[in-house]
N, C-alpha and C positions, 0 to 999 in steps of 0.2 A: 605533449598535452598543452593546450592553450592556457594562459593565465586567466584566472577568474576575473570577470568584470566587477566593478564596484557593487552593482546591484546583486550579483551572485554571492559576493562576499557577505553582504548584509543579510541575504536570505539564509545562507549557511549559518552565520552567527546567531541569527534570530531563532532558527530552527533548533539549534543546539540548546540555547537558553530556554526557550519556551518548553522544550521537552523536559529539561532538567528541573526547571523552577515553576513551570506553569505560566499562563498568560498574565494573570494579575500580579504575580510577584516579580516578573521580569521588567526591568526599567530600560527605557530606550538608551540611556547613557551606557548601560552595561553592554547592550547590543553593539553600539558604536565602538566601544573599547574592544570587544571581541572581534569585530570586523576590521579593526585597525584604521578607523576613520573618525572624523569628528561628528558631533551630533547634528550640526547644520547639514552635512551631506546626507545623513540618514533621513532627515526631514525633507530634504530636497527630493529624494527618490520616492519616499512613501507618504510623507505628509503627516502620518499618525501611526501609533502603535497598532491600531485596529487594521489599517490598510496593509501594514507590514505583515500582520498575522494572516490576513487573507492571502497575501502573496505566498507566504510559507505553505499554507494549506493547499493552494493550487499547485505549487511545485511538488508537494508530497503526493497528491493525487495523480499528477502527471507521471511521476516515478512509478506508481502502482500500475497505471494503465499501460505504460510503455513496456512493462514486463509481460503483458498479456496480449495486447492487440495484434502484433505481428504473427504470433503463433496461432491464435484463434481464427484469424481471418485468412490463413493460408490453407486452401482446400487440399493441397498436396501432403500436408502434415496429418498423419493418422491420429485418430482420437486418443489412443493410448499415449502416443508421443506428446500430444498437446497437454494431456493431464500431467505427465511426468515433468515436462518442461516448465509448466506453470508452477507446479509444486516446488521444483528446484529453484526457479527464479524468485518466487515469492518468499520461500524459506530464507534464501540468502539475503534478499532485500530486508525482510523483517528482522533477521538476526542483526543486521547492521543498523536498523531503525526500529527497535522494539516498540517505541511509542507510537508508531505510525497508524496502526488500526484505530486506536482510541482517539488519537489526534484527529483523524479524518471523520470518524463517526460523530464525535462531539460537534465539530464544525458543521457537518452535513445536517445534523438535526436542527440547528438554529439558522442555517444560512443556505438553504437548498438551491437558490438561484446561482450561487457561486459555482456549482458543478454542472449545470444543465448542458452547456455547450460541450464540455469535455466528455461527459458520459454519453451524450447523444451520438457523437462520432464513433465512440467505441462500440456502441450497440449497433449502429448502422453497418459497420465493417465486419463485425463478428457473428452476429445472430444468424444471418442467412446461411453462412458456411457451416456453422455448428448444426443448425437445423437439418440441413441436407445430409451431413455425415451421420447424424443420429438416425435419420430415416433410412439411409443406405444400410446401416447395421441392424435395422429392425428394432431399435431401441425406442420405446414409447415415452420415455421421460422427456418432458418438454425442455427446451433450451435454457430457460431461466432456472429451472430446478437443477439442471446439469451443472451450470456455471456456479450457482450458489452452493451446491454440494461441495464442489472442489474448493472454492474460496473458504467455505466454513471449516473444512477439514484442515486447511493450511492456517487460517487466521485465528481460529478460536483459541488455540493454546497461547497465543500472544496476548489476546484480550483477557484471558483468564489466568495469566501467569501468576498474579499475586495470590489467587486462590489455590492454584496448583502447587506453588512452592510453599506457601504458609501452611497448607494442610499436610505437607510432608509427602505428597504423591511423588514429587520430583524435587530433588535438592536444587537450590539456586545454581550451583556450579555445574550441575548435570543438565540444565535446561537446554542448552544448545545441542547436546547429543540427543536428547529426547526428541526435539523437533526434527532433527536431521533423520533420525530413525523412522519417525512417522512419515516423513517425506517419501521414503522408499516404499511405504505401504499404500499410499494414496491411490495409485492406479488400481491395485487389487480391490480396495474398498469401494471405489466408484464402480468398478465392473460388477461387484457383488450387488450393489444397490440397483444397478440397471439390468441385472439378470432376470 
């Protein structure tokens, strides 16, 4: 494994602190300390906390899309396998980065242009393949609904975790098992929706 570049160290440290403390409460000095660099070097790479935050958000979105694009754009991978793989990859990614959905959604709502290029490429590579596979199986659900249904089933428990755990539906210490158990049912649920 290659050692992290200075920029990667800064992004990782910032991501960790932004997730734990939020954007406003995180100080650039803390990020520099967490990354093991001096503040001047952080400013050299990013110029401001806002630019660093944008860099973190782009990296997080890239992580999300990298888990999905290769599978969705491969016409040889059957739909059920795509659903199962996406559910497995996203569940794993989100268990390791539980703040990710909220983090992305918050930034996306105020900074739409930040994501245009990244999401356009994902859409161009995946939509035609999914559309064709849905058509071949005689499924009338459109591609956007199909993808949103999968993502919703995987991501919603992470977005709603505070409500789910504070209401007593699932104990905090059982949450990982809860989402892993759901992951195994997502193919069946999507197939029922499309029946």
